[in-house]
C-alpha positions in Angstrom: 76.9 -25.8 25.8 73.5 -25.2 27.3 73.0 -21.7 25.8 74.3 -22.8 22.4 71.8 -25.7 22.4 68.9 -23.5 23.6 69.5 -20.7 21.1 70.5 -22.8 18.1 67.6 -25.3 18.5 65.0 -22.5 19.1 66.2 -20.4 16.1 66.4 -23.4 13.8 63.0 -24.7 14.7 61.3 -21.3 14.7 62.8 -20.3 11.4 61.9 -23.6 9.8 58.3 -22.6 9.4 56.8 -25.0 11.9 54.3 -23.7 14.5 55.9 -21.7 17.3 54.3 -24.0 19.9 56.2 -26.9 18.4 59.5 -25.0 18.3 59.2 -24.1 22.0 58.1 -27.5 23.1 60.7 -29.3 21.0 63.5 -27.1 22.4 62.3 -27.9 26.0 62.2 -31.6 25.3 65.8 -31.6 23.9 67.0 -29.7 27.0 65.3 -32.2 29.3 66.7 -35.1 27.3 70.3 -34.0 27.1 70.8 -31.8 30.1 68.6 -33.5 32.7 69.2 -37.2 32.4 66.5 -38.0 29.8 63.6 -36.7 31.9 61.4 -35.8 29.0 58.5 -37.6 30.8 58.3 -34.6 33.1 56.7 -32.7 30.2 53.5 -34.8 30.6 53.0 -33.6 34.1 53.5 -30.0 33.0 51.1 -30.3 30.1 48.4 -31.8 32.3 48.9 -29.2 35.0 48.6 -26.3 32.6 45.5 -27.5 30.7 43.9 -28.7 33.9 44.2 -25.1 35.3 40.9 -23.7 36.3 42.2 -20.2 35.5 43.2 -21.0 31.9 39.7 -22.4 31.2 38.5 -18.7 31.3 40.5 -17.9 28.2 38.3 -19.6 25.6 35.2 -18.1 27.2 36.5 -14.6 27.1 37.6 -15.1 23.5 34.0 -16.2 22.7 32.5 -13.3 24.6 34.5 -10.8 22.5 33.8 -12.6 19.2 30.0 -12.6 19.9 29.9 -8.9 20.6 32.2 -7.9 17.8 30.3 -10.0 15.2 26.8 -8.8 16.3 27.1 -5.3 14.9 27.2 -3.7 18.3 30.5 -2.1 17.5 28.7 0.1 14.9 26.1 1.2 17.4 28.8 2.1 20.0 30.7 4.1 17.4 27.5 6.0 16.5 26.8 6.7 20.2 30.2 8.3 20.7 30.2 10.3 17.5 28.2 13.4 18.7 30.4 13.7 21.9 33.6 14.4 20.0 32.3 15.8 16.8 33.2 19.5 17.6 36.4 18.9 19.5 39.7 19.3 17.5 40.4 15.8 16.3 36.7 15.0 16.0 36.0 11.3 15.4 39.6 10.4 15.9 38.8 10.7 19.6 35.8 8.3 18.9 38.3 5.7 17.6 40.1 5.8 21.0 37.0 5.9 23.1 35.3 3.0 21.3 38.5 0.9 21.3 38.7 1.5 25.1 35.1 0.4 25.5 35.5 -2.7 23.3 38.9 -3.5 25.0 36.7 -4.2 28.1 34.8 -6.9 26.3 37.1 -8.4 23.7 40.3 -8.8 25.6 42.2 -8.9 22.3 44.1 -6.1 20.6 43.7 -7.7 17.2 39.9 -8.2 17.5 39.5 -4.6 18.8 41.5 -3.0 16.0 39.8 -5.1 13.3 36.2 -4.5 14.6 36.5 -0.8 15.1 38.7 -0.3 12.1 36.2 -1.9 9.8 33.6 0.6 11.0 35.7 3.8 11.4 38.0 3.8 8.4 35.3 3.9 5.7 33.3 6.5 7.7 36.2 8.8 8.4 37.6 8.5 4.9 34.2 9.5 3.5 34.2 12.6 5.8 37.6 13.8 4.5 39.8 12.8 7.4 43.5 12.2 6.7 43.7 8.5 6.0 47.1 7.9 7.6 46.1 9.8 10.7 42.9 7.6 10.9 44.9 4.4 10.6 47.5 5.5 13.1 44.8 6.3 15.7 43.1 2.9 15.1 46.4 0.9 15.4 47.4 2.7 18.5 44.0 2.6 20.2 43.6 -1.0 19.2 46.4 -2.0 21.6 44.1 -1.0 24.5 42.3 -4.4 24.0 45.3 -6.0 25.7 45.4 -3.7 28.7 41.8 -2.9 29.6 40.4 -5.8 31.6 39.3 -8.5 31.0 42.6 -8.9 29.1 43.7 -12.1 27.6 47.3 -11.1 28.2 46.7 -10.5 31.9 44.6 -13.7 32.1 47.3 -15.9 30.6 50.0 -14.1 32.6 48.1 -14.9 35.8 47.6 -18.5 34.8 51.3 -19.1 33.9 52.7 -17.3 37.0 49.9 -18.2 39.5 49.2 -14.5 40.1 45.7 -13.3 41.2 43.6 -12.7 38.1 41.3 -10.3 40.1 44.3 -8.2 41.2 45.7 -8.2 37.7 42.4 -7.1 36.2 42.1 -4.3 38.7 45.7 -3.2 38.0 45.0 -2.8 34.3 42.1 -0.3 34.7 44.0 2.9 35.6 47.0 2.4 33.2 44.5 1.6 30.4 42.5 4.8 31.0 45.8 6.7 31.4 47.0 5.5 28.0 43.6 6.2 26.4 43.8 9.8 27.8 47.3 10.3 26.5 46.2 9.1 23.0 43.4 11.7 23.1 45.6 14.5 24.2 48.1 13.8 21.4 45.2 13.8 18.8 43.9 17.0 20.3 47.2 18.9 20.0 48.0 17.3 16.6 44.7 18.6 15.1 45.0 22.0 16.8 48.3 22.3 15.1 47.0 21.0 11.7 43.2 21.3 11.5 43.2 19.8 7.9 43.8 16.3 9.4 40.3 16.2 10.9 37.6 18.4 9.2 35.4 20.3 11.6 31.9 19.0 12.0 29.4 21.9 11.9 26.4 19.8 13.0 24.9 20.9 16.3 24.0 18.1 18.7 21.7 18.7 21.6 22.5 17.3 25.0 19.4 15.2 25.0 20.5 13.7 21.6 24.0 12.8 23.1 22.4 11.3 26.2 20.0 9.2 24.1 22.9 7.9 22.1 24.8 6.9 25.2 21.8 5.2 26.7 21.7 2.9 23.7 24.9 1.3 24.7 23.8 0.6 28.3 23.7 -3.2 27.7 27.5 -3.2 27.0 28.2 -1.1 30.1 26.1 -3.3 32.3 27.8 -6.4 30.9 31.3 -4.9 31.6 30.3 -3.9 35.1 28.8 -7.3 35.8 31.9 -9.3 34.7 34.5 -7.0 36.2 32.6 -6.4 39.4 31.9 -10.0 40.1 35.6 -10.9 39.6 37.2 -8.0 41.5 34.8 -8.2 44.5 35.2 -12.0 44.8 31.6 -12.9 43.8 32.7 -15.1 41.0 35.9 -16.6 39.6 37.1 -15.4 36.2 35.8 -18.6 34.6 32.4 -18.3 36.2 32.2 -14.6 35.3 33.2 -15.3 31.7 30.6 -18.1 31.4 27.9 -15.8 32.7 29.2 -13.0 30.3 28.9 -15.3 27.3 25.3 -16.2 28.1 24.4 -12.5 28.6 26.3 -11.5 25.4 24.4 -14.1 23.4 21.1 -12.7 24.8 22.0 -9.1 24.2 23.3 -9.8 20.7 20.1 -11.5 19.6 17.8 -9.0 21.2 19.7 -5.7 20.7 22.3 -6.6 18.1 22.2 -8.3 14.7 23.2 -11.8 15.9 21.8 -14.8 14.0 22.3 -18.5 14.6 24.7 -18.6 11.7 26.7 -15.7 13.1 26.8 -17.4 16.5 28.2 -20.6 14.9 30.8 -18.5 13.1 31.8 -16.8 16.4 32.1 -20.2 18.2 34.2 -21.6 15.3 36.6 -18.6 15.2 36.9 -18.6 19.0 37.8 -22.3 18.9 40.5 -21.7 16.3 42.0 -18.8 18.2 42.1 -20.7 21.5 43.7 -23.7 19.7 46.5 -21.5 18.4 46.9 -19.9 21.8 46.8 -23.2 23.7 49.4 -24.7 21.4 51.8 -21.9 22.1 51.1 -22.1 25.9 51.8 -25.9 25.7 55.2 -25.5 24.1 56.1 -22.6 26.4 55.2 -24.6 29.4 57.5 -27.4 28.4 60.4 -24.9 27.8 59.6 -23.2 31.0 59.9 -26.4 33.0 63.1 -27.3 31.4 64.9 -24.0 32.1 63.5 -24.0 35.7 64.7 -27.5 36.5 68.1 -26.6 35.2 68.2 -23.5 37.4 68.6 -21.0 34.5 66.5 -18.2 36.1 68.5 -18.4 39.3 71.8 -18.3 37.3 70.6 -15.2 35.3 69.4 -13.5 38.5 72.9 -14.0 40.1 74.6 -12.7 37.0 72.3 -9.7 36.9 72.9 -8.9 40.6 76.7 -9.3 40.0 76.6 -7.2 36.8 76.9 -3.9 38.8 73.5 -2.6 37.3 70.8 -1.7 39.8 67.4 -3.3 39.3 66.1 -0.4 37.2 69.1 -0.7 34.9 68.3 -4.4 34.4 64.6 -3.5 33.8 65.7 -1.1 31.1 67.6 -3.9 29.4 64.5 -6.1 29.6 62.5 -3.3 27.9 65.0 -3.1 25.1 64.9 -6.9 24.6 61.1 -6.9 24.4 61.1 -4.0 21.9 63.6 -5.8 19.7 61.9 -9.2 20.0 58.6 -7.5 19.3 59.8 -6.9 15.8 59.8 -10.6 15.0 57.4 -12.3 17.4 53.7 -11.7 18.1 52.8 -10.5 21.6 51.4 -13.6 23.1 54.2 -15.8 21.8 56.8 -13.3 23.1 55.2 -13.3 26.6 54.9 -17.0 27.1 58.4 -17.5 25.7 60.1 -15.0 28.0 58.1 -15.4 31.2 60.0 -18.4 32.4 63.2 -16.3 32.7 61.8 -12.7 33.0 59.3 -13.3 35.8 61.6 -15.0 38.3 64.3 -12.4 37.5 62.1 -9.4 38.1 60.4 -10.8 41.2 63.9 -11.8 42.5 64.9 -8.1 42.1 62.0 -7.1 44.3 59.4 -5.9 41.6 55.8 -6.6 42.5 54.2 -9.5 40.4 51.1 -7.4 39.6 53.2 -4.5 38.4 55.3 -6.9 36.3 52.1 -8.2 34.6 50.9 -4.8 33.6 54.4 -3.7 32.4 54.8 -6.8 30.2 51.4 -6.3 28.8 52.3 -2.7 27.7 55.5 -4.1 26.2 53.4 -6.6 24.3 51.2 -3.7 23.1 54.3 -2.0 21.7 55.0 -5.2 19.8 51.5 -5.0 18.2 52.5 -1.8 16.5 56.1 -2.6 15.7 56.9 -3.7 12.2 57.4 -6.1 10.5 55.3 -8.5 12.6 53.1 -5.8 14.3 49.7 -7.5 13.8 47.6 -4.4 14.3 49.5 -2.7 11.4 48.8 -5.7 9.1 45.1 -5.9 10.0 44.5 -2.2 9.4 46.5 -2.2 6.1 44.1 -5.0 5.0 41.1 -3.0 6.1 42.2 -0.1 4.0 42.2 -2.3 1.0 45.8 -1.5 0.3 45.3 2.2 0.2 47.7 2.7 3.1 50.8 0.5 2.9 52.3 -1.3 5.9 55.2 1.2 6.0 53.0 4.2 5.9 50.8 2.7 8.6 53.9 2.0 10.8 55.1 5.6 10.4 51.6 7.0 11.3 51.6 4.8 14.4 55.0 6.0 15.7 53.6 8.7 18.1 51.4 6.1 19.7 54.4 3.8 20.1 56.2 6.6 21.8 53.2 7.2 24.1 53.3 3.6 25.2 57.0 4.0 26.0 56.0 7.1 28.0 53.4 5.1 29.9 56.1 2.6 30.9 58.2 5.5 32.3 55.2 7.0 34.2 54.3 3.6 35.7 57.9 3.0 36.7 58.1 6.4 38.4 54.7 6.1 40.0 53.9 2.4 40.5 50.8 3.4 42.5 49.1 3.9 39.1 49.1 0.1 38.8 48.8 -0.9 42.4 46.3 1.6 43.8 43.1 -0.3 42.8 44.4 -3.8 43.6 45.5 -2.7 47.0 42.2 -0.8 47.7 39.9 -3.6 46.5 41.7 -6.8 47.7 
């Protein structure tokens, strides 16, 4: 009866067109009402506890930080700085797509914002230079996912807030996997273009070392901002909220002095940040109510016992969870999927002995996969829009398949060698 009610109410509400936060919250309230003696009043304490969380208060600040830098034109300067470095390597500016997405992943914290900002700069430029358009879009969709993994990451931040896991350790854990995935993307592009040079026309321009260094020196404000934010969090100098607040102030200063920020652009950035956080907050609210209802009813413990008694070892169960995330990623956006599944998945995996920090990184990579999985894959939709309809959603999805497979490979590597995730957190904290 419980599972019938949970699934039927969730499917009915989610498919009705109402906001996902409402669907999740309403399902949780119905469970509390009919399966826990009418204790819907408990939802009030849950909502207060979540939105009174000091950790969660960092989310709107990091969103604003990313919006300010992305709207100030700094993304164009960063792209221009990386262009000479990769111009003569097989793959050329496709490598710049990955490198700049990696850099901006460290300031935006959002996959969607990263893909949109870099895509709007890179696609017209590479199309004009004769690059294969589908290859360009595929590289941007894949590399855009790095915005979720490279810290400061909204995914890791919300994961930490919902599971009461150290944000500093989560951010440190995301660095090496993020750089590893970035390197794997570049290796794929290199071998792809060695095999088929027509995909990326060779640049015959000669760039001197001094010219390359001068270009890199122009992006020092971004690098200093990243180091200041991440260093202060990981070395315990500031909390994530304090570091984000300082970062916003510094980003505004940098964007006015060095970028193309105006008062009007700043107001637009604040407005868009408020809208994005409102949508995120509403989903978190509904997920918190559902999480409380299933926890009170002992659902995670029941599933854990069933999993232990199923005969599968913990890695067999983890493979099943991967399959569930990949399937659900076809119909839910990443953040919604994370907050919807954490109430069950997190206690299940920790109960099986997996490290909470490792779980956070793995779920983030699984969410990244959802960002490039049709039909909902948001990175695909954004880049299709940026191309002005030149590249259809289907063609974009096909071009992104290799990057999808690389993310699956990254999950396998991190499972085999968990030190990739845990090395820096254990060394710093």
